[in-house]
Every structure is written in C-alpha cells, then in structure tokens.
C-alpha positions in Angstrom: 0.3 0.2 0.5 1.6 3.5 -1.0 0.3 6.2 0.1 1.9 10.1 -0.1 0.6 13.1 1.5 1.2 15.7 -2.0 -1.1 18.2 -0.9 -0.2 21.1 2.0 -0.5 19.8 5.3 -2.2 22.5 6.5 -4.9 21.9 4.6 -5.9 19.6 6.9 -5.5 21.6 9.9 -7.6 24.2 8.5 -10.5 21.1 8.6 -10.2 21.3 12.0 -10.1 24.3 13.7 -11.0 23.4 17.0 -8.0 21.7 16.8 -6.1 25.2 15.5 -7.7 27.1 18.4 -7.0 24.2 21.0 -3.3 24.6 19.7 -3.4 28.5 20.2 -2.3 28.8 16.7 -4.7 31.1 15.9 -4.6 34.8 15.8 -7.8 35.2 14.0 -10.9 33.3 13.3 -10.8 31.9 9.6 -12.9 32.8 6.5 -17.1 31.0 7.1 -16.4 29.9 3.1 -13.1 27.5 3.8 -14.6 26.5 7.1 -18.0 25.1 4.7 -16.1 24.4 1.8 -13.9 21.2 1.0 -10.5 22.2 2.5 -8.6 19.6 -0.4 -9.9 22.1 -3.3 -8.6 25.5 -1.1 -6.2 26.6 -4.2 -2.6 28.0 -1.7 -3.5 26.1 2.3 -0.5 27.0 3.3 -1.5 30.7 2.6 -4.9 30.7 4.2 -3.1 29.5 7.1 -0.1 31.6 7.7 -2.2 34.1 7.3 -4.5 33.4 10.0 -1.8 32.0 12.7 0.8 32.8 14.5 4.1 32.2 13.3 5.4 29.6 15.5 8.0 27.9 12.8 6.5 25.3 10.7 7.7 22.5 12.9 6.5 23.6 15.7 2.7 23.8 14.3 3.3 20.5 13.1 3.5 19.3 16.4 1.2 21.1 18.5 -1.2 21.2 16.4 -1.0 17.8 14.6 -1.6 16.2 18.0 -4.9 17.7 18.5 -6.4 16.4 15.0 -9.2 13.9 15.2 -7.8 10.9 13.4 -12.2 10.7 12.8 -12.6 14.2 10.9 -14.3 13.3 7.5 -13.5 17.4 6.7 -11.0 16.1 4.4 -11.5 13.6 1.9 -7.3 13.9 1.6 -6.7 13.1 5.4 -9.8 10.7 5.6 -8.0 8.4 3.1 -4.8 9.0 4.7 -5.9 7.4 8.6 -8.1 4.8 6.9 -4.7 3.9 5.3 -2.7 3.7 8.3 -5.2 1.5 10.2 -5.5 -1.2 7.4 -1.4 -1.2 7.3 -1.5 -1.4 12.2 -3.9 -4.2 11.2 -1.8 -5.8 9.0 0.0 -9.1 11.1 
C-alpha cells in the first residue's frame, strides 16, 4: 500500500479549526467559506493558514496542532484516506 501526502498539511489543519484553537495557533478566525467548503480544494492552504495563524514555525505548528487532530474527521477527504490507509497498515500482522 502506498500513500503519498502531496497536498500541503495545512489543508488538514484548516479542516479542523477546533484543533487550531486548542493548539493556540490562530490569531484570527478562519473565513467561513473555508470552514464550509472542501479544504482539499483550497488553492493555497499554507497561505491561508499563515495569514490567520501566529508565526511559530512550521515544525512547532506541526507538533502542537498534529497531536490535536481528530483522526475521525471527515472534512478533508485526503486526510480521511490517509488515516484509513494507516489504520489498515496497523492492522496487518
């Protein structure tokens, strides 16, 4: 099984605003159209994220936000497929 994350991870962040809030990453609210729409279709998810988040560095953001992402989230189809593949892989003997 091969899964390559080729979209920017920030799209996964945008799909989970509660994780962003819990991580203290946002300096202002995300636009409503992004919260309602398909985050995988956002043309520049990293740019959107950076405009609304505190600048703490990509690695620090990934650490703080990543541990708060809900694996059951369905707002990002690419995230859902990635989690599904990891779950199947973890179930292999």
